[in-house]
N, C-alpha and C positions, 0 to 999 in steps of 0.2 A: 834338227834331225832326231831329237828324242821324241818327237810327236808321231813319227812314222809308225812305231809299233801300235800306238793307240788307234791310229787311223786303220791300220791293217786289221786289228781285232774288231773294231766296230764294223768294218766291211764284211769280215767273216761272219760275225753274228747276224748281220742283216741278211746275208746270202743264205745262211743256215735256216733262219726263221722263215724265209720265203720259199725255199726249195725242199727242205727236209719233209714237211707234211706231204708234198706232192710225191716224193719218192716213197714214203712209208705207206701212204694210203691210195696209191694209184690203182690197185687191183680191187679195191672195195667199192661196192655200189652205195649210193646215197640212200640213207634211210628216209622213210616218208616224213618223219618229224623234221629232219634237216632240210628236206626239200620245201616243206611248208614254211620254215623259218627263212630260207633264202628268198622265197616268193614274197613274203609279207614283212620282212624286216625294214624295207625302205619306208613303208608307211609308219611303222612304229618309231623309227628314227625321226621322221618329220614331226610326229606328234610331240615327242619329247623336246625337240628343238623349239617348236612353236610355244610350248608351255614355258620353257626357260626364257625365251625371248620376250614373251608377254610379261613375265614376272619382272623383268628389268626395264621394260619400255613404258609401262603405264605411268602417266604423270601423277604427281602427288596432289594436284588441285590446291596447292598452298604455296606461299612464298611471294616473290616479286611479280611473277608473270600474271597476266590477266586471266580471269576464269575462262573467257571465251577462247583464248589460245589453248588452254588445256582441253576444252571440249572439242576444238578443231583437231587437235593432235589425236585424241581418243577416237574421234570419228574416222580420221584417215587410217588409223591403226586397224580399226575394225573393218573398214572398207578393203584394205589391202589383205587382211586375213581371209575375208570372204573371197576375194579375188584369187588368192592362192589356192583355195579349195576348188573353185570353179575351173581355174586354169589346169590344175592337176587332173581333175575329172575329165576335162576335154582332151588334153594333149598327152597325158601320162609321161611327161618328160620332166625329170627332176630339175634340170638346169633352168628350163623356162619357168617352172613352178617357183623356184627360188629367186631368179633374177628379175622377172617382171614386177612382182609386187614390191620387191626391195627397191628397185629403181623408182617406181612411182612414189613410194613412201619417202625416199630420200629427196626426190624432187619436191614433194609437198612440204617437207620440213624446210627445205632451202628457200623455196619461192613463196609459200603461203605464210610460214611462221618466221622467216628470216633467221634461221639458225646458221 
């Protein structure tokens, strides 16, 4: 029972952060710079996530694994990266852009490299 006030406060904070800006700024019109950011922020987020993912996914080309496995993994990574750009240019759907190359890369890791 002592957890209920914490749950109530967390719920109240969530509701305020969601609805307070709508109540405060509902009569204001969007500035051109804000409209530009809304339009192009999806692409910026995708670029940042891609760079972060590539930083952690590139193989080290050393250790126990064979060199050919690292080359195959890098090839599949680049193939899926190019596919993500092509799919996004064609469909303009973020879910498809993320899901299709991810599924193909995971299947390649599973079946080609036996991870």
